[in-house]
Backbone as CSV, one residue per row, in Angstrom:
resi,resn,N_x,N_y,N_z,CA_x,CA_y,CA_z,C_x,C_y,C_z
1,MET,-5.340,-140.430,-43.455,-6.546,-139.580,-42.824,-6.909,-138.745,-44.019
2,MET,-6.482,-138.684,-44.918,-7.037,-137.828,-45.818,-7.757,-139.031,-46.549
3,ARG,-7.485,-140.062,-47.104,-8.457,-140.815,-47.552,-9.696,-140.805,-46.801
4,LEU,-9.514,-140.895,-45.514,-10.221,-141.251,-44.661,-11.689,-140.663,-44.573
5,ARG,-11.128,-139.158,-44.896,-12.018,-138.013,-44.643,-12.454,-137.761,-46.109
6,SER,-11.809,-138.046,-47.216,-13.116,-138.422,-48.795,-13.898,-139.201,-48.769
7,TRP,-13.622,-140.883,-48.264,-14.216,-141.232,-47.713,-15.524,-141.266,-47.003
8,LEU,-16.027,-140.422,-46.144,-16.731,-140.018,-45.419,-17.699,-139.059,-45.942
9,ILE,-16.395,-138.477,-46.753,-17.522,-137.158,-47.357,-18.358,-138.002,-48.390
10,SER,-17.896,-139.367,-49.207,-18.113,-139.083,-50.485,-19.473,-140.018,-49.832
11,ALA,-19.202,-141.311,-48.420,-20.308,-141.383,-48.108,-21.751,-140.436,-47.416
12,TRP,-21.264,-139.177,-46.900,-22.555,-138.398,-46.508,-22.739,-137.729,-47.932
13,LYS,-21.813,-137.714,-49.238,-22.944,-137.385,-50.114,-23.751,-138.561,-50.468
14,ALA,-23.796,-139.652,-50.686,-24.862,-140.845,-51.096,-25.512,-140.910,-50.167
15,LYS,-25.944,-140.917,-48.700,-26.726,-140.555,-47.644,-27.386,-139.835,-48.247
16,VAL,-27.644,-138.509,-47.993,-28.151,-136.981,-48.867,-28.822,-137.262,-49.574
17,SER,-27.709,-137.921,-51.306,-28.566,-138.041,-51.885,-30.111,-138.625,-52.177
18,VAL,-29.474,-140.267,-50.882,-30.558,-140.936,-51.119,-31.411,-140.591,-50.593
19,SER,-31.372,-139.716,-49.451,-32.708,-139.101,-48.858,-33.833,-138.402,-49.251
20,VAL,-32.716,-137.819,-50.574,-33.261,-136.416,-50.915,-34.087,-137.585,-52.290
21,ALA,-33.161,-138.223,-52.621,-34.562,-138.863,-53.699,-35.382,-139.841,-53.350
22,MET,-35.424,-140.319,-51.980,-36.763,-140.651,-51.617,-37.837,-140.083,-51.373
23,ALA,-37.516,-139.135,-50.873,-38.389,-137.601,-50.601,-38.559,-137.354,-51.911
24,GLU,-38.156,-136.762,-53.208,-39.312,-136.436,-54.153,-39.579,-137.496,-54.813
25,SER,-39.650,-139.128,-54.950,-39.772,-140.160,-55.398,-41.544,-139.953,-54.654
26,GLU,-41.480,-139.701,-52.720,-42.490,-139.666,-52.439,-43.091,-138.315,-52.098
27,GLY,-42.879,-138.013,-53.122,-43.755,-136.902,-53.570,-43.821,-135.403,-51.671
28,ARG,-43.180,-135.330,-50.762,-42.620,-134.720,-50.229,-42.032,-133.480,-50.388
29,MET,-41.433,-133.324,-51.306,-40.563,-131.778,-51.619,-41.516,-130.888,-52.058
30,ARG,-42.768,-131.357,-52.182,-44.432,-130.295,-52.201,-43.706,-129.336,-51.201
31,SER,-43.790,-129.444,-50.471,-43.844,-128.869,-48.716,-42.693,-128.322,-48.159
32,ASN,-43.229,-127.258,-47.835,-42.173,-126.913,-46.871,-41.148,-127.393,-46.184
33,SER,-42.363,-127.587,-45.014,-41.685,-128.331,-44.104,-41.056,-129.538,-44.272
34,LYS,-41.071,-129.870,-45.258,-40.285,-131.135,-45.517,-39.049,-131.116,-46.217
35,MET,-39.229,-129.759,-46.887,-37.727,-129.695,-47.509,-36.562,-129.276,-46.819
36,GLN,-37.180,-127.989,-45.779,-36.986,-127.514,-44.326,-35.595,-128.892,-43.649
37,ALA,-36.288,-129.557,-43.601,-36.612,-131.110,-42.492,-35.084,-131.440,-43.511
38,ALA,-35.357,-131.468,-44.385,-34.321,-132.394,-45.163,-32.837,-131.283,-45.425
39,LEU,-33.056,-130.364,-45.964,-32.018,-128.996,-45.185,-31.412,-129.324,-44.235
40,LYS,-32.152,-129.556,-43.093,-31.736,-129.640,-41.506,-30.534,-130.598,-41.747
41,LEU,-31.208,-131.575,-42.091,-30.853,-132.785,-42.108,-29.551,-133.039,-42.851
42,ARG,-29.373,-132.348,-43.630,-28.277,-131.955,-44.353,-26.872,-131.841,-43.829
43,ALA,-27.268,-130.443,-43.194,-26.452,-129.678,-42.185,-25.969,-130.459,-41.036
44,ARG,-27.033,-131.505,-40.551,-26.531,-131.569,-39.744,-25.339,-133.078,-39.840
45,LEU,-25.415,-133.895,-41.201,-24.465,-134.453,-41.313,-23.592,-133.793,-41.909
46,ARG,-23.267,-133.092,-42.574,-21.910,-132.206,-42.791,-21.392,-131.841,-42.182
47,THR,-22.120,-131.807,-40.368,-21.313,-131.291,-39.085,-20.753,-132.429,-38.208
48,ARG,-21.604,-133.147,-38.527,-21.017,-134.823,-38.196,-20.124,-135.041,-38.596
49,VAL,-19.766,-135.060,-40.121,-18.786,-135.773,-40.940,-17.836,-134.672,-40.717
50,LEU,-17.684,-134.082,-40.882,-16.880,-132.766,-40.945,-16.139,-132.374,-39.464
51,GLY,-17.012,-132.448,-38.776,-16.135,-131.961,-37.408,-15.684,-133.026,-36.431
52,TYR,-15.375,-134.211,-36.738,-14.646,-134.600,-35.623,-13.393,-135.465,-36.797
53,VAL,-13.213,-135.050,-37.982,-12.435,-135.185,-39.191,-10.407,-135.304,-38.226
54,GLY,-9.741,-136.047,-38.124,-8.428,-135.244,-37.546,-8.680,-135.078,-36.700
55,GLY,-9.521,-135.052,-35.518,-9.543,-135.308,-33.888,-9.913,-133.863,-33.918
56,TRP,-10.243,-132.718,-34.895,-10.652,-131.567,-34.246,-12.835,-130.876,-34.692
57,ARG,-12.934,-130.208,-34.017,-14.346,-130.330,-34.449,-14.332,-128.983,-34.847
58,VAL,-15.331,-128.985,-36.241,-15.855,-127.851,-36.183,-16.908,-126.759,-35.183
59,PRO,-17.138,-126.010,-34.950,-18.038,-125.324,-34.339,-19.441,-125.440,-35.165
60,PRO,-20.727,-125.834,-34.350,-21.817,-126.071,-35.001,-22.307,-124.520,-35.661
61,PRO,-22.726,-124.469,-36.850,-23.289,-123.186,-37.437,-24.411,-122.296,-36.790
62,PRO,-24.097,-121.470,-36.803,-25.332,-120.141,-35.611,-26.808,-120.455,-36.452
63,ALA,-27.775,-119.977,-35.525,-28.830,-120.290,-35.814,-29.746,-119.565,-36.588
64,MET,-30.423,-119.721,-37.497,-31.073,-118.779,-38.540,-31.893,-118.122,-37.776
65,THR,-31.975,-117.070,-38.106,-33.144,-116.237,-36.911,-33.347,-115.127,-38.308
66,SER,-34.708,-114.880,-38.437,-35.282,-113.811,-39.248,-34.792,-112.689,-39.121
67,VAL,-35.001,-111.120,-39.929,-34.260,-110.275,-39.924,-35.538,-109.699,-38.490
68,ARG,-36.921,-110.064,-39.017,-37.714,-109.801,-37.801,-37.390,-110.154,-36.447
69,SER,-36.786,-111.219,-35.818,-36.336,-111.523,-34.665,-35.213,-110.624,-34.309
70,ALA,-34.548,-110.594,-35.607,-33.490,-109.358,-34.951,-33.582,-108.147,-34.799
71,LEU,-34.250,-107.893,-34.893,-35.124,-106.404,-34.509,-35.291,-106.157,-33.485
72,SER,-36.499,-107.130,-33.083,-37.212,-107.194,-32.285,-36.332,-107.300,-31.075
73,THR,-35.131,-108.277,-30.775,-33.932,-107.972,-29.899,-33.237,-106.915,-30.167
74,ALA,-32.739,-106.458,-31.085,-32.055,-105.432,-31.085,-33.069,-104.187,-31.120
75,LEU,-34.061,-104.039,-31.159,-34.931,-102.398,-30.871,-34.807,-101.834,-29.469
76,PRO,-35.430,-102.918,-28.693,-35.340,-102.420,-27.687,-34.352,-101.335,-26.714
77,PRO,-33.210,-101.999,-26.507,-32.045,-100.989,-26.162,-31.828,-99.863,-26.768
78,ILE,-32.337,-100.270,-27.977,-32.005,-98.437,-28.884,-33.338,-98.062,-28.431
79,ARG,-34.798,-98.380,-28.578,-35.351,-97.365,-27.690,-35.662,-96.986,-26.577
80,ALA,-35.142,-97.817,-25.919,-34.876,-96.853,-24.179,-33.999,-96.068,-23.749
81,ALA,-32.189,-96.509,-24.861,-31.779,-95.017,-25.138,-32.174,-93.967,-25.375
82,VAL,-33.099,-94.280,-26.085,-33.445,-93.332,-27.258,-33.870,-92.301,-26.041
83,SER,-35.198,-92.561,-25.197,-35.943,-92.406,-24.566,-35.341,-92.247,-23.095
84,ARG,-34.122,-92.522,-22.708,-33.645,-91.474,-21.671,-33.038,-90.172,-22.091
85,MET,-32.339,-90.350,-23.052,-31.765,-89.046,-23.917,-32.815,-88.283,-24.155
86,LYS,-34.226,-88.615,-24.465,-35.201,-87.818,-24.875,-34.943,-86.646,-23.396
87,GLN,-35.329,-87.898,-21.988,-35.956,-87.406,-20.889,-35.151,-86.253,-20.225
88,GLU,-33.330,-86.934,-20.772,-32.737,-85.666,-19.854,-32.577,-84.709,-20.787
89,MET,-32.685,-85.002,-22.121,-32.834,-82.883,-22.920,-34.178,-82.273,-22.186
90,VAL,-35.291,-82.945,-21.908,-36.349,-82.417,-21.368,-35.855,-81.379,-20.136
91,ARG,-35.381,-82.269,-18.872,-35.135,-81.471,-17.661,-33.958,-80.791,-17.960
92,ARG,-32.958,-81.124,-19.060,-32.130,-79.853,-18.922,-32.699,-78.191,-19.646
93,GLU,-33.636,-78.514,-20.025,-34.742,-77.857,-21.035,-35.368,-76.820,-19.945
94,LEU,-36.166,-77.923,-18.377,-36.665,-76.973,-17.918,-35.881,-76.382,-16.694
95,GLU,-34.778,-76.593,-16.457,-33.547,-75.574,-15.960,-33.661,-74.086,-16.659
96,ASN,-34.146,-72.972,-15.527,-34.122,-71.828,-15.532,-35.464,-71.466,-16.600
97,CYS,-36.299,-72.754,-16.662,-37.257,-72.592,-17.701,-39.018,-71.179,-16.870
98,HIS,-39.114,-70.093,-17.431,-40.068,-70.009,-17.263,-41.390,-69.624,-17.460
99,LEU,-41.867,-70.318,-18.509,-43.052,-70.818,-18.593,-43.214,-72.374,-19.301
100,LEU,-43.578,-73.172,-19.621,-43.419,-74.335,-20.628,-45.241,-74.517,-20.942
101,ALA,-45.211,-74.183,-22.686,-46.582,-74.744,-22.978,-46.548,-76.156,-24.073
102,GLY,-47.809,-76.219,-23.737,-48.126,-77.522,-25.225,-48.752,-77.418,-26.168
103,ILE,-48.242,-77.698,-27.542,-48.752,-76.950,-28.969,-49.468,-78.402,-29.499
104,TRP,-51.106,-78.416,-29.498,-51.006,-79.575,-30.583,-50.485,-79.723,-31.528
105,CYS,-49.542,-80.305,-32.190,-48.585,-80.681,-33.246,-49.729,-81.515,-34.306
106,HIS,-50.443,-82.168,-34.174,-51.773,-83.137,-34.406,-51.490,-82.523,-36.685
107,GLY,-50.791,-83.580,-37.693,-51.133,-82.941,-38.467,-50.257,-82.133,-39.364
108,LEU,-49.130,-81.139,-38.518,-48.186,-80.931,-39.026,-47.109,-81.380,-39.305
109,THR,-46.347,-80.344,-40.656,-45.235,-81.234,-41.507,-44.154,-81.158,-40.823
110,VAL,-42.944,-81.498,-41.183,-41.698,-81.146,-40.940,-41.305,-80.182,-41.131
111,ARG,-41.707,-79.886,-42.422,-41.132,-78.463,-42.736,-41.831,-77.340,-42.170
112,GLN,-43.161,-77.520,-41.635,-43.787,-76.520,-41.230,-42.878,-75.846,-39.547
113,LEU,-42.583,-77.220,-38.963,-42.124,-77.499,-37.671,-40.748,-76.629,-37.719
114,GLN,-40.249,-76.907,-38.511,-38.653,-75.847,-38.979,-39.549,-74.721,-39.007
115,ALA,-40.522,-74.400,-39.626,-40.469,-73.124,-40.249,-41.402,-72.296,-38.850
116,LEU,-41.672,-73.109,-37.897,-41.944,-72.502,-36.587,-40.489,-72.587,-36.047
117,ARG,-39.866,-73.037,-35.080,-38.432,-73.349,-34.825,-37.948,-72.054,-35.138
118,GLY,-38.033,-71.799,-36.221,-37.047,-70.466,-36.970,-37.352,-69.340,-36.670
119,SER,-39.068,-69.177,-36.398,-39.737,-67.774,-35.968,-39.707,-67.714,-35.019
120,LEU,-38.827,-68.134,-33.669,-39.367,-68.445,-32.727,-37.700,-67.088,-32.060
121,PRO,-38.158,-66.674,-30.507,-36.886,-65.882,-30.511,-35.946,-66.761,-29.870
122,PRO,-34.341,-66.323,-29.707,-33.665,-67.826,-29.032,-34.066,-68.016,-27.589
123,THR,-34.241,-67.174,-26.834,-35.038,-67.695,-25.559,-35.693,-68.978,-25.366
124,ALA,-36.478,-69.285,-26.484,-37.246,-70.195,-26.588,-37.173,-71.282,-27.644
125,LYS,-37.392,-71.866,-27.223,-37.090,-73.731,-27.959,-38.165,-74.441,-28.138
126,LEU,-37.965,-75.397,-29.008,-39.616,-76.280,-29.548,-39.177,-77.678,-29.326
127,ILE,-39.834,-78.651,-28.604,-39.107,-79.511,-28.661,-40.623,-80.682,-28.758
128,VAL,-40.590,-81.661,-30.030,-41.668,-82.833,-30.092,-41.310,-84.337,-29.137
129,ALA,-41.841,-84.371,-28.344,-41.443,-85.282,-27.430,-42.806,-86.023,-27.022
130,LYS,-42.963,-87.328,-26.566,-44.030,-88.031,-26.295,-44.210,-87.525,-25.054
131,ASN,-45.453,-88.152,-24.384,-46.346,-87.131,-23.095,-45.763,-88.024,-22.262
132,THR,-45.697,-89.173,-22.238,-44.930,-90.031,-21.288,-43.677,-89.588,-20.338
133,LEU,-42.417,-89.483,-21.643,-41.555,-88.316,-20.989,-41.518,-87.373,-20.585
134,VAL,-41.994,-86.612,-21.106,-42.675,-85.114,-20.072,-42.822,-85.596,-18.873
135,GLU,-44.157,-85.979,-18.952,-44.645,-86.507,-17.575,-44.028,-87.324,-16.529
136,LYS,-42.938,-87.978,-16.951,-42.032,-88.481,-15.895,-40.856,-87.305,-15.976
137,ALA,-40.582,-85.876,-16.953,-39.410,-85.223,-15.957,-40.194,-84.198,-15.655
138,ILE,-41.763,-83.852,-15.345,-42.057,-82.700,-14.511,-42.780,-83.001,-13.424
139,ALA,-42.645,-84.487,-13.040,-43.257,-85.288,-11.655,-42.510,-84.702,-10.718
140,GLY,-43.439,-84.234,-9.485,-42.242,-83.328,-8.758,-41.791,-82.318,-8.549
141,THR,-41.995,-81.637,-9.603,-41.868,-80.351,-10.128,-42.605,-78.900,-10.139
142,ARG,-42.067,-77.624,-10.065,-43.614,-77.092,-10.109,-43.942,-76.917,-11.614
143,TRP,-43.875,-77.943,-12.439,-44.264,-77.933,-13.804,-45.661,-78.567,-13.975
144,GLU,-45.609,-80.028,-12.982,-46.593,-80.921,-12.582,-47.837,-80.259,-12.980
145,PRO,-48.940,-79.826,-12.598,-49.774,-78.750,-12.749,-50.339,-79.083,-14.286
146,LEU,-48.909,-78.856,-15.360,-49.354,-79.607,-16.586,-49.919,-80.824,-17.573
147,GLN,-49.599,-82.337,-16.625,-49.394,-83.550,-16.683,-50.870,-83.075,-17.390
148,PRO,-52.059,-83.109,-17.196,-53.670,-83.164,-17.540,-53.871,-82.546,-19.065
149,CYS,-52.423,-82.170,-19.948,-52.423,-81.552,-20.442,-51.585,-82.306,-21.846
150,ALA,-51.229,-83.052,-21.186,-50.319,-84.206,-21.916,-50.928,-84.972,-22.067
151,LYS,-51.539,-85.146,-23.521,-52.820,-86.199,-24.212,-52.689,-85.543,-25.604
152,GLY,-52.773,-86.687,-26.351,-52.621,-86.371,-28.419,-51.071,-86.184,-28.349
153,MET,-50.801,-85.541,-29.540,-49.546,-85.316,-30.009,-49.393,-84.187,-30.117
154,ASN,-47.831,-83.849,-28.901,-47.583,-82.345,-28.660,-46.282,-81.677,-28.665
155,ALA,-46.263,-80.816,-29.470,-44.898,-80.084,-29.420,-44.748,-79.220,-27.818
156,TRP,-44.217,-79.016,-26.927,-43.426,-78.325,-25.756,-42.412,-77.451,-26.260
157,LEU,-43.394,-76.137,-26.196,-42.298,-74.890,-25.614,-41.548,-74.581,-24.555
158,PHE,-40.636,-74.023,-24.650,-39.947,-73.645,-23.718,-39.319,-72.569,-23.507
159,VAL,-39.842,-71.764,-23.023,-39.542,-70.362,-22.204,-38.270,-69.966,-21.711
160,HIS,-37.632,-69.960,-22.019,-36.107,-69.459,-21.291,-35.421,-67.695,-20.688
161,SER,-37.026,-66.813,-20.169,-37.247,-65.066,-20.234,-38.551,-65.246,-19.467
162,ASP,-38.098,-63.454,-19.517,-39.297,-63.452,-18.645,-40.497,-62.792,-19.451
163,GLU,-40.086,-62.690,-21.108,-39.986,-61.615,-21.949,-41.319,-62.838,-22.546
164,ILE,-42.338,-62.991,-21.614,-43.395,-64.117,-22.420,-44.285,-63.886,-23.636
165,PRO,-44.755,-62.815,-24.091,-45.464,-62.315,-24.915,-44.512,-62.100,-26.283
166,PRO,-43.455,-61.958,-26.779,-42.738,-62.303,-27.767,-42.343,-63.763,-28.676
167,SER,-42.517,-64.218,-27.110,-42.267,-65.870,-27.671,-43.620,-66.451,-28.112
168,LEU,-44.590,-65.860,-27.616,-45.816,-66.395,-27.918,-46.393,-66.127,-29.353
169,LYS,-45.938,-64.873,-29.815,-46.744,-64.352,-31.128,-46.311,-65.057,-32.118
170,PRO,-44.938,-65.871,-32.191,-44.548,-66.205,-33.110,-45.474,-67.520,-33.623
171,CYS,-46.046,-68.005,-32.982,-46.646,-68.794,-32.492,-48.357,-69.044,-32.806
172,ARG,-48.532,-67.204,-32.565,-50.129,-67.175,-33.094,-49.835,-67.074,-34.130
173,ASP,-49.202,-66.200,-35.147,-48.664,-66.075,-36.453,-48.455,-66.627,-37.154
174,PHE,-48.109,-68.030,-36.659,-47.483,-68.982,-37.375,-49.414,-70.004,-37.705
175,GLN,-49.969,-70.188,-36.591,-51.338,-70.443,-36.853,-52.111,-69.859,-37.417
176,ARG,-51.993,-68.481,-37.304,-52.979,-67.689,-38.921,-52.275,-67.820,-40.112
177,ASP,-50.950,-67.608,-40.252,-50.577,-67.462,-41.667,-50.719,-68.676,-42.139
178,PHE,-50.838,-70.304,-41.490,-51.116,-71.830,-42.208,-52.714,-71.505,-41.575
179,LYS,-53.093,-71.138,-41.419,-55.096,-71.248,-41.280,-55.097,-72.513,-40.377
180,LEU,-54.267,-72.459,-38.968,-54.273,-74.080,-38.460,-54.829,-73.617,-37.076
181,ALA,-56.176,-73.905,-37.181,-57.564,-73.474,-35.849,-57.201,-74.323,-35.418
182,LEU,-57.210,-75.206,-35.190,-57.067,-76.398,-34.671,-55.529,-76.405,-33.793
183,ASN,-54.775,-76.434,-34.130,-53.340,-76.402,-33.926,-52.843,-75.281,-32.738
184,ASP,-53.831,-75.457,-31.370,-53.791,-74.550,-30.559,-52.911,-75.034,-29.851
185,PHE,-53.245,-74.221,-28.730,-52.105,-74.296,-27.065,-52.934,-75.295,-26.121
186,THR,-52.461,-75.793,-25.851,-53.097,-77.221,-24.846,-53.272,-76.996,-23.677
187,GLY,-52.269,-75.802,-22.775,-51.900,-75.284,-21.474,-50.830,-74.811,-21.429
188,ALA,-50.553,-73.851,-20.274,-49.285,-73.742,-20.143,-48.871,-73.801,-18.926
189,VAL,-48.013,-73.953,-17.922,-47.885,-73.128,-16.811,-46.776,-72.414,-16.282
190,PHE,-46.829,-71.045,-15.484,-46.220,-69.565,-15.606,-46.514,-69.542,-13.703
191,GLU,-45.345,-69.676,-13.913,-45.585,-69.341,-11.765,-46.056,-70.240,-10.998
192,GLY,-45.955,-71.171,-11.439,-46.730,-72.297,-10.666,-48.159,-72.147,-11.071
193,ARG,-48.919,-71.475,-12.151,-50.344,-71.692,-12.042,-50.279,-72.145,-13.738
194,LEU,-51.277,-72.778,-13.534,-51.978,-73.673,-14.629,-52.990,-72.780,-15.756
195,TYR,-52.657,-72.677,-17.065,-53.457,-71.394,-18.082,-54.270,-72.625,-19.082
196,GLY,-55.268,-72.563,-19.287,-55.879,-73.240,-19.958,-55.673,-72.748,-21.614
197,PRO,-55.861,-73.406,-22.332,-56.580,-72.624,-24.166,-57.251,-71.322,-24.091
198,ASP,-58.324,-71.301,-22.947,-58.801,-69.811,-23.298,-58.816,-69.075,-22.093
199,ASP,-56.933,-69.717,-21.338,-56.374,-68.661,-20.211,-55.185,-67.598,-21.113
200,PHE,-55.194,-67.830,-22.500,-53.628,-67.258,-22.727,-53.454,-66.186,-23.436
201,GLN,-54.687,-65.245,-23.563,-55.188,-63.595,-23.762,-54.547,-62.697,-22.267
202,ALA,-54.569,-63.653,-21.279,-54.032,-62.841,-20.926,-51.969,-63.134,-20.223
203,LEU,-51.929,-64.532,-20.512,-50.076,-64.467,-20.677,-50.022,-63.271,-22.011
204,GLU,-50.241,-63.438,-23.309,-50.136,-63.042,-24.338,-50.271,-61.217,-24.243
205,THR,-51.013,-60.896,-23.461,-51.112,-58.960,-23.484,-49.977,-58.896,-21.527
206,MET,-49.053,-59.552,-21.367,-48.330,-59.176,-20.406,-47.522,-58.080,-20.773
207,PRO,-47.282,-57.695,-20.260,-46.637,-56.128,-20.296,-45.206,-56.961,-20.927
208,THR,-44.176,-56.496,-21.506,-42.752,-56.236,-21.364,-41.933,-56.045,-20.617
209,ARG,-40.729,-56.874,-20.406,-39.881,-55.297,-19.698,-40.467,-54.293,-19.310
210,MET,-39.621,-54.094,-20.507,-39.714,-52.370,-21.029,-40.876,-51.819,-20.690
211,GLU,-42.170,-52.549,-21.391,-42.944,-51.565,-20.724,-43.562,-51.711,-19.106
212,SER,-42.849,-52.897,-18.685,-42.871,-52.722,-16.147,-41.958,-51.329,-16.260
213,TYR,-40.740,-51.769,-17.095,-39.881,-50.401,-15.922,-40.610,-48.868,-16.416
214,ALA,-40.920,-49.146,-17.748,-41.960,-47.898,-18.221,-43.110,-47.113,-17.287
215,TYR,-43.810,-48.354,-16.667,-44.645,-47.893,-16.038,-44.612,-47.875,-14.262
216,PHE,-43.155,-48.203,-13.947,-42.637,-48.369,-12.533,-42.333,-46.462,-12.749
217,LEU,-41.377,-46.515,-13.659,-40.591,-44.772,-13.690,-41.863,-44.186,-13.875
218,GLY,-43.156,-44.041,-14.574,-44.042,-43.285,-14.341,-44.533,-43.123,-12.946
219,CYS,-44.498,-44.497,-11.948,-45.355,-44.548,-11.159,-44.466,-43.493,-9.767
220,LEU,-43.200,-43.806,-10.014,-42.590,-42.646,-9.415,-42.538,-41.423,-9.709
221,GLN,-42.583,-41.131,-10.967,-41.816,-39.533,-11.182,-43.455,-39.299,-10.875
222,THR,-44.467,-39.381,-11.088,-45.614,-38.628,-10.832,-45.572,-38.252,-9.849
223,PRO,-45.627,-38.587,-8.510,-45.672,-37.534,-7.397,-44.386,-37.121,-6.891
224,ALA,-43.379,-37.428,-7.752,-42.591,-36.381,-7.757,-42.867,-34.730,-8.361
225,VAL,-43.436,-34.865,-9.415,-43.995,-33.511,-10.193,-44.893,-32.980,-9.555
226,SER,-46.094,-33.472,-8.756,-46.894,-33.554,-7.884,-46.522,-32.692,-7.035
227,LEU,-45.746,-33.196,-6.203,-44.690,-32.192,-5.178,-43.919,-31.372,-5.436
228,LEU,-43.524,-31.060,-6.865,-42.889,-29.500,-7.418,-43.383,-29.053,-7.589
229,SER,-44.935,-28.767,-8.443,-45.840,-28.594,-8.305,-46.761,-27.625,-6.741
230,VAL,-46.737,-28.772,-6.163,-46.656,-27.900,-4.571,-46.099,-26.898,-4.017
231,LEU,-44.830,-27.569,-3.830,-44.078,-26.412,-3.496,-43.635,-25.339,-4.395
232,GLU,-43.723,-25.524,-5.974,-43.562,-24.251,-6.091,-44.979,-23.094,-6.011
233,SER,-46.320,-23.453,-6.063,-47.439,-22.731,-6.312,-46.834,-21.211,-4.734
234,PRO,-46.827,-21.731,-3.621,-46.537,-20.660,-2.700,-45.532,-19.729,-3.567
235,GLU,-44.801,-19.700,-3.663,-43.389,-18.930,-4.783,-44.259,-18.343,-5.585
236,LYS,-45.231,-18.788,-6.847,-46.010,-18.342,-7.930,-46.873,-17.084,-6.844
237,GLY,-47.532,-17.486,-6.082,-48.393,-17.070,-5.285,-47.519,-15.272,-4.412
238,SER,-46.617,-15.152,-3.947,-46.216,-14.693,-3.006,-45.904,-13.543,-4.513
239,ASP,-45.095,-14.454,-5.672,-44.477,-12.909,-6.313,-45.949,-12.626,-7.376
240,GLN,-46.762,-13.163,-7.071,-48.145,-12.143,-8.230,-48.756,-11.245,-7.289
241,ALA,-48.449,-11.731,-5.574,-49.411,-10.758,-4.576,-48.001,-9.080,-4.849
242,ALA,-46.976,-9.768,-4.683,-45.784,-8.370,-4.617,-45.503,-7.678,-5.928
243,GLU,-46.844,-8.500,-7.249,-46.654,-7.080,-8.736,-47.930,-6.821,-8.427
244,GLY,-48.700,-7.956,-7.994,-50.312,-6.363,-7.471,-49.747,-5.713,-6.615
245,ALA,-49.230,-5.349,-5.691,-49.083,-4.383,-4.854,-48.234,-3.077,-5.021
246,ALA,-47.452,-3.765,-6.124,-46.327,-2.970,-7.169,-47.580,-1.749,-7.960
247,ALA,-47.871,-2.685,-8.468,-49.248,-1.809,-9.811,-49.960,-1.033,-9.044
248,VAL,-50.693,-1.198,-7.456,-51.572,-0.447,-6.459,-50.954,0.962,-6.213
249,ALA,-49.577,0.849,-5.785,-48.400,2.026,-5.475,-48.195,2.775,-6.607
250,THR,-48.242,2.229,-8.102,-47.750,3.029,-9.352,-49.151,3.694,-9.534
251,SER,-50.335,3.605,-9.442,-51.763,3.732,-10.068,-51.798,5.031,-8.622
252,GLU,-51.602,5.096,-7.380,-51.821,6.064,-6.337,-50.654,7.641,-6.125
253,LYS,-49.606,7.192,-6.894,-48.997,7.953,-7.429,-49.310,8.950,-8.504
């Protein structure tokens, strides 16, 4: 059996050497296609010779694939998984969200985005996500009016508190400090209403919770003070009349 195998191997080598010599003599080795054909023939003969010796068969070698083709087959599932993860993250952020705003982030560096995230209060979060993912996440919700603003490169600001001005102020300060006039708000949705870039003045000047409480207490206190002044005025008038009568009686004596 070993002699038969060695003989087959030597015959295979001789046949391959003859084919390569003939290709070299005819000048076909200059072409890459001819070289690849010769290499394929060599691999095919080796598989046939060594695969059936002794009644066993060697599995054929795997097909040669390029790095680009391998990546093209592996990347779509990875991208789909990342997209699903991003979409779920956006949906989680929309829960208990009071305001959702888009910020034009074209040209911003990673360091600038990190600085902006660090300046936000704990109740606000900035996420960079594709517009298509955000559109799918807000479809059929109260945030759906923001879909026309999902164009270009956007970073999305999620505010999980009714303190809206403290969450928008760091973005304005960042825009002013870095002189980024173009990186403005693209739009926002608050209480089901769409605010355009020119309407943010109303959001930024909204009273805070403490200011609202102070105003409410002032409104409650003003009628009470007025009522007390009205109730106290007759007593003061009667006291003044009594003092005047006592003075007249004293003068007559």
